[in-house]
C-alpha positions in Angstrom: -41.9 -2.8 -25.5 -39.1 -1.8 -24.2 -36.0 -3.6 -24.9 -33.5 -4.6 -21.7 -29.6 -3.6 -22.1 -27.7 -5.7 -20.6 -25.3 -3.5 -17.9 -22.7 -4.5 -16.1 -22.4 -2.6 -12.7 -19.0 -2.3 -10.9 -18.4 -0.8 -7.3 -15.1 0.5 -6.2 -15.2 1.1 -3.0 -13.9 4.7 -1.4 -10.5 5.1 -0.2 -11.7 5.1 3.4 -14.3 1.8 2.3 -10.6 0.0 1.2 -8.4 1.5 4.0 -11.6 0.1 6.9 -11.7 -3.6 4.6 -7.7 -4.2 4.7 -7.5 -2.8 8.5 -10.0 -5.5 9.2 -8.4 -8.3 6.8 -4.6 -7.4 7.8 -5.4 -7.6 11.5 -7.4 -10.6 11.3 -4.4 -12.6 9.1 -1.8 -11.0 12.4 -0.1 -8.9 9.8 1.0 -5.3 12.1 -0.2 -2.4 10.4 1.1 1.7 10.8 -0.1 4.6 9.7 2.4 7.1 7.8 1.6 10.6 6.6 -0.7 11.0 3.9 -0.6 13.0 0.6 -2.6 16.2 0.1 -3.1 18.3 -3.3 -1.8 21.7 -2.1 -2.1 24.3 -4.7 -2.2 22.3 -7.7 1.4 20.0 -6.1 1.0 16.4 -3.8 2.7 17.0 -1.2 3.3 15.1 2.1 0.6 16.2 5.3 3.8 16.3 7.2 4.1 20.1 5.8 8.1 20.0 5.7 9.3 21.8 2.4 12.4 19.2 2.5 10.4 16.2 3.1 12.3 13.1 1.6 9.5 10.5 2.0 7.0 11.8 0.8 3.7 10.3 2.5 5.9 7.3 3.3 7.3 8.0 7.0 5.3 7.1 9.9 3.2 9.4 12.1 5.0 9.8 14.9 2.8 10.9 17.6 1.1 7.2 17.1 4.2 5.4 15.8 7.0 6.8 17.5 9.0 4.0 16.6 8.6 3.5 13.1 7.5 -0.3 11.8 8.6 -1.1 15.7 5.7 0.3 16.6 3.5 -1.1 14.2 0.1 -3.0 15.3 -1.9 -5.8 15.2 -5.0 -3.4 16.8 -7.8 -2.6 14.6 -9.0 0.2 17.6 -5.6 1.4 17.3 -5.0 1.9 13.9 -8.9 3.5 13.7 -8.2 6.3 16.5 -5.5 7.3 14.5 -7.2 7.4 11.6 -9.6 9.5 13.0 -7.1 11.9 13.9 -5.2 11.9 10.8 -8.5 10.9 8.3 -5.9 11.2 5.4 -3.1 9.0 6.2 -1.1 6.2 4.4 -1.8 2.9 5.4 1.4 0.7 5.7 2.1 -2.7 6.5 5.0 -4.7 8.6 6.6 -6.9 6.3 7.3 -10.0 8.4 6.4 -13.8 6.9 6.3 -13.0 3.8 8.1 -11.1 1.4 7.0 -7.7 -1.3 8.0 -7.5 -5.1 7.9 -4.3 -5.7 7.8 -3.7 -9.5 8.2 0.2 -10.7 8.0 0.3 -14.7 6.8 -1.3 -17.1 10.4 -3.2 -17.6 10.1 -4.2 -14.1 7.2 -5.5 -15.3 8.0 -7.5 -18.7 10.5 -9.4 -16.2 8.0 -10.4 -13.5 5.3 -11.1 -16.0 8.3 -13.6 -17.6 8.7 -15.4 -14.3 5.9 -16.8 -14.3 4.8 -16.6 -10.5 1.7 -17.8 -8.8 -1.2 -16.3 -8.4 -1.0 -13.8 -5.7 -2.1 -10.9 -4.2 -1.1 -7.6 -5.4 -1.8 -4.4 -4.8 -1.5 -1.8 -7.6 1.2 1.2 -6.6 1.8 4.8 -7.9 4.2 3.3 -10.4 4.1 -0.4 -10.7 2.7 -3.2 -8.6 3.4 -4.9 -5.5 3.1 -8.7 -5.4 2.6 -10.7 -2.0 3.6 -13.8 -1.2 4.4 -16.2 1.8 7.4 -17.6 3.1 11.2 -16.7 2.4 12.4 -15.0 -0.8 13.9 -17.7 -3.5 17.5 -17.8 -3.9 17.1 -17.4 -7.8 14.9 -13.5 -7.1 17.6 -10.8 -6.8 17.1 -6.8 -7.2 17.0 -5.8 -10.7 16.5 -2.0 -12.5 12.2 -1.5 -11.7 12.4 -4.6 -9.3 12.5 -4.1 -5.4 12.4 -7.6 -3.1 11.2 -6.0 0.5 11.9 -8.7 3.1 11.9 -6.2 5.9 10.6 -3.4 7.1 7.3 -1.6 5.6 5.3 -1.2 2.4 2.4 1.2 1.8 -0.9 -0.7 1.2 -4.1 -0.8 -0.3 -6.2 2.9 0.4 -2.8 4.7 0.4 -1.8 7.9 -2.1 1.3 7.7 -4.2 3.1 11.0 -3.9 1.6 11.0 -7.7 -1.3 11.6 -6.3 -2.3 7.8 -7.5 -3.8 5.4 -5.0 -2.6 2.1 -4.0 -5.7 -0.3 -5.0 -5.8 -4.3 -4.6 -5.5 -5.5 -8.3 -8.4 -8.0 -9.5 
């Protein structure tokens, strides 16, 4: 008789599945989105798909063809985002920070500080260097920018399914 082993199967969605799921959820929740140039591995180096040698915002600047005014061209329209993704399948997904704020933690000292704040559970995205913590409402007065921590109250941030210039993918934290 064969002995049964307990096996845990964990499914990790592909980058495309993660982006499409995010697009559906974000649109439904009223969060505006835009696409930025993606990151590709070119000759063992990660480079921006804009192909500018001196790109200063690797993988973080909007695709002008679809979002000529950057975050001001962002949309809730899933069909428009999917159309842009069809032409630029390696694009990074960004969300406009409006009606919520993001604590952007980069590095171990920032993570240590944030864990000491005893923040309530919230949606998180693991980034190339740390984690984004998403909170509804306005930024509390007692939070301030510190080393390895940025507080995003406007503009846009990269979202799950995007690729960091280090080659690491942004993923929903569980």
